[in-house]
N, C-alpha and C positions, 0 to 999 in steps of 0.2 A: 566346581564339581557338577553343578546343575547343567552348565553348558556342555561339559564333557559327556554327561549322561544323555543329553538330548541328541548330540551328534552320533553317539554310539547306537542309539535306537534307530536313527535314520540311515545308518550306514548300509544295512542289509537291503533296504529299499533302493538305495542308490546303486548298489551292485546289481540288483535285479533289473533296474532300468538300463544299466550298461550292457547287460547280457542280452536283453531284448533288442537294444539298439544295434549290437554287433550282429545279431541274427538277421535283422532287416538289411544291414549294410552288406552282408555276404550275398543276400538275394539280389541286391541292386548290382553288385560287382559282377555276379554271374550273368545278369542280363546285359550289362555293358560289354562283357567279353563276347557274348553271343551276337550282339549287334555289330561289334567291330569285325567279327569274322566274316560278315556279309557286306562290309563297306570297303570300297577301294580307297585306301589312304596310304600316303607315302611320307615317311619321316625316317631320319637316321637314328636308330636306337643307340648306336655307339656314341653319338654326339650328345644325346640328352639323358640317356638312362645307363649311367655307369658310375661306379665309385672311383674316386681318385686313387691312383696307385700310390704306394708309400713314397716312391722316389719323387713323383710329381708334387705330392703334398709337401714333402720336405723342402723341395726347391722353392715352391711358392711361399711357404712359411718363412724361410730364411730371408727372402726378399721383403716380405710383409712386416717383419718384426719392427723395423725402425718406424714404419708408417703407423703401426699399432700404438707404439709408445707416444708418437707425436699426437695421434688422435686423442688418446686419453689425457695427455697434457692439456690439449685444447678444451677438454671437457671441464677443466677447473676454472675457466674464465668466468668472472662474475657477470660480464655483459652477455646476455643470452643471444643477442643478434650476432655478436662477434664470434661466440662459440659455435653457432650453427654454420656461419660462413667458413670458418676455419676447418671444421670437421668435414664439411662437404668438399673443400679444396683438397684436403689430405686424401680422402677416399678416391676422388677423381684422379689425382696425381698417380696413385698406386695402380688403378685400373687402366690408366692410359698406356701402360707398358705392355698390355696384352692385346692380342688380336680379338676381333669380335666373337669368334667361336670359342674362345677360352676365358672370356670375361666372366661368364656365369660361374664357372668353376672357381676362378680366382676370388670372386666376390664372396662365395660361400665360405671359402677357407679364411678369408680376411675377417668376416664376422664371427666365425668360430673362434679364431684367435683373440678377437676383441672381447668376447664373452668371458673367456678364461682369464685373460690379462686383467680385465675389469674386476672380477671377483678377487683375484690375487692381490691387487692393489688395496682394495677395501679391507681385506683380512689383514694385510701387512700393516697398513696405516691405522687400523682400528677406528677409522672415521671415514666420512663420505666426502665426495669431491667438493661440496659446498661448505665443508667444515663441521657439519652436524654430526652428533653421535648417532648410532644406528637407530635408537628408539625415540629420537626427538623429531618434532614437526617444525615446519617453517613459520615465520612470523605471520600472524593473521590480523587483518583489519577488516572492518565491516561497517556499513552504513545503511540503515533502513530509511525508506522515504527519500532516496537519493535524487529522484526526479519527482518533485511535488505535484506536478500537473497530472500524473498518472494515477490510476486507482491504487496501485501498489507498486513499489520498486525497491531494489536493494543493489548495492555494490559489495561484492565479497571478494577479497583478495587474500591469497595464501602464497607467499613467496612471489614467483613470477607468473602465477596462474591467477586470472581474474575473470569473474563472471558478472556481467551487468544484466540484471533480471527485472523484467516488468510483468505485472499481473493486470489483466482486464477482467472485470466481473460484469456479467450481462444476464438478462432474464433467461430462463430455461428455454424459451422459444428460439433463442439464438444458438442452441447447441448444434454441433456439426453433424451432418449426416455422413456416416461412414459405411462404405460398401466393402464387405469382406467375403471370404469363402462361406461364411455362415449366414450371409444375407445383409440387408441394410439395417443399421441401428443408429441411434442417437448417442453421441458422446459429448458429455457436458463437462469433462475435466481433461484439458489438453495441456501438454508440455512440449514445446518445440525448442530444440537445442541447435544453435547455429554456430558452426566452427568454420570461419572463413580463413583463407591463406594468410592474411596479415597477422593472425594470432600467433603464428610461428615465424614471423619475419620473412614471409615468402609472398610471391605473386603467383596467381594462377587463374585459370578459367573458373568462373562461377556458374554452375549449371544446376542440375537436379540435386536434391538432397541426397547425401551419400548414405550407404548402409551404416557407416560408423555413427553419423549424426542421428539417424533414426534409432539405432540401438542405445546410444547414450541417453537420448531423450526419453526413451521408453523405460530404461532403468531408473532414471530420476523420477519419472511419473509414478512408477509403481511404489517408490519409497513413501509416497503420501497417501496411497489409497486407504490404508488402515486408519489414517488419522483424520480423514475428511468427515464432516457431519454425515450421519447415516442416511438422512433424507436430504440430499443436496438438491435444493430447489432452484438453483441458478446455474449458469454456464461460466466456467473459469478457463481462461487461457493464460498460460505462463510462457514467456519467451526468454530464453537464456542466450545472450550474446557473449561468446567467449572473446574478450578483447585481447587477452594474452594467455599463452599456455606453456607451461613447463611441467606437465604431469597432473593427473587427477582433476581434469576440468569437469568431468561428470559429477564428481563429489562436491566440487565448488558450486556447481549448479544446484545441487540438493540444498546446501547451506543457504545460498542466495535466494532460492525459491521459498524456503521456509520463512526467511525474514520478510520477503516481499508479500507473501500470503498474509502474514500477521499485519503488515502495513495496510493491506487492502481490506482488512476486517474479516477475512475468512476464518471461521471458527474451527481451526484445527485443534485436535485434542492436545497436541504438544508440538514443540519445535522438533525438527528432524535435521540431523547433521550427518555428513559422510566423510570418509577417509579411505585412502588406498594403502594397502600393506604389500610390500615387495619381499623378494627372497633372493639371496645369492647362495651358491653352493661351491664347494671346493673338494675334490677327491684327492686324498693323499694316502698312498699305500693301501689302496682299495677301500679306504674308509672315507665316507662323505660327511663333511661337516657343513652346517648351514648357519645363516644369519638372517633374521627378519629385518626389514627396513620400514620404518614408519613414514607415511606421507611421501611416497616416491616421486622423483622428478622424471623428466622425459628420458634421460639417459639411463636411469635405473630401471625404467619400464622396458626400454629397448634392449639392454644388455643383461638384465636380470632374468630370473626364472619364473617370476610370478607377479601378477597384478590382481590383488584381491580387494575388490571394492565393497565397502560395508556402509550401509546407511541405518541409522537407529535414533530412537528417542532415548530419554533417560532410563526407560524401563523395558524397551523391546527393540529387537532388530526388525526393520521394516523391509529391507531389500539387500540382496547380496549378489555379486557376480565374481566368479573365479576364472581367471585366465592363467594357464601355466604353459611353460615351454620345456619342461622336463618330462620324465616318464610318469610323474605323479607325485603327490605329497602324502605324507603320513598323517594319521589321525592326530598325533601329537602336535605336528606343525600347524594343522588347521585350528586346533583349540588355542594354541599359543598366539596365532595370528589374530584370531577373533578377540581374545582377551586384550591384546595390545591395541587393536582398533577401538574397542569399546572404551578402554581407558582414556584414549585421546578424544574420542567423540564426546565423552562427558565433560572434558575440559572446554571443548569448542562450544558445546551447548550452554555452559555457564556464561560464556562471553556473549552468546546470542541472546540469552535472557536478560543480560545487562543492557543490551542494545534496544530490545523491544520485548517487554515482559509478557504481554498478552495481545491478542488481536484487537485492533483499534475499533472504536464505535463508529461505524459509517453507514451510509445508505446504499452502498454498492451491493447489488444483487437483491435488494429489497423488491418484493413484488406481492401484490394482493390479487386474489381471484374472486370474482363474483359470478354467480350463475343466475341467468334470467330465462324466461320463457323464450324458446327459439323464435316464436312468432313475433316477439317484440324487438328482435335484433334490428330491424329496419328503422324502428322508432329511435333507437339509441344512436344509430348512424346518422340519421337525418337526411334531408334532401341534399344530394351532392356531397354528403359527408359533413354538412354544416355543424351538426351537434357535436360529433366526436372530435372534429377539428377545433371547435371552440373550446371544448374541455382540455384538449391537449395544449392549446396555446395559453389558456388562462392559468392552468395549474402546473405547467412545465412537466408534463408526464407523457409517457408513451402508452397508447392503448391498443391492445390486440384483441380483435373480436372474432370468435369462431362461430360458424353457423349453428353449432349445437347449443349456443347460448352462453358459452364460457368466455368471460371477458377478463383479460389480464392487464393490470395496471402496474407500471414500473416507473421509477424516477427517470427523468430525461437528463438530469445533471446532478451533481453533488449538492446543489442548492435546494433541490426538491425536498420538502419536508413530509414526514409521515402524515401530518395533519392534512396536507394538501391531497394526498392519496385517498384519505378517508372521506374528504369532501367530494371527490370524484365518485367514489363508491355510493355515497348517499344520493347524489344527483342521478346516477344511473338507475338506482333502485326506484327512485321517485318517478323517473320517465317510464320505466318498465312496469310500474305498479298497475 
């Protein structure tokens, strides 16, 4: 009831944002039309901008039906690679029967039929292609400290989706400089999400980071912002490598990142876990019925109507992202989806706390700062850097000296002890006294 009330209170604000966005969109469209009126351009409107006639659609649909049935049969294969190869073959076989100028139209009708047939099958069978009930999630395994040589690491697997996550903790001085529309600023909490073609049994060119990778990484990053220490005095970089994907890899990244952050000794307030909730719809006699799907797979994302990503701790939602393919969802569906997601997140969190209960005690990110008279900086550095280099070598630390007299001492390895850093501080103070 509390969740329903919170969503009700925010609904009016969301509607207002939509209205403001629509107003701006209309202004942009008017500008586009004005620009096009003064540009010499040639394209065939009849070729690209028309709706299929009933007779054409009926003809293509009749031919596509057997291919649609075969496509959905292939989606039940347990082997993910075999499933992708077979579905691609079936789709290409169907489209090969059309000339280039009609392939786009045939493709749209094919996928439209797929979406309807997909929902019909799930409603008829009352279970999903992988045998799960609508409200159950896939088997989960996890391992914190999967790569011991790293500051922090974890391997999180949910069904065919797997994220290998690493965490590096460094002094604040190693924060990344970010140039944006608002100017240059320092970012000391980074999360990079990498999704290479092999994750979906494909080969392809590896170039610049895609918008999808940037968006998924940013969603996962935001899931942790409310749980980080208020005065984060170090730099943290998380890298999530998706080694295999069959839906919900961004939420696997959230779970894996939380485990890896605990392994690295980062003092998060709590573990954060994530899950994706899907939706299928069927209209019968002008009445639409729906069914939510917990922990969606790739095919359920592709042919379903919703991908609702939810990240949360035991007590609060930390990030959400809603993607829909229909005309909108009701307030009741949103509340039901959130409740379903939160129920499963609590189960996942219970397993995460069993794997690693609290952040480990480590020296990662440890740093001490000492202030001296700026005129004494040269004395601490020594001739040719002899003094500072000697301290660095003797105590296995990293020393950063600012002209203002601010000196930062950090461990150079996990073997560096806090006592060693204190000895460096004492020596610097003695030199600068």
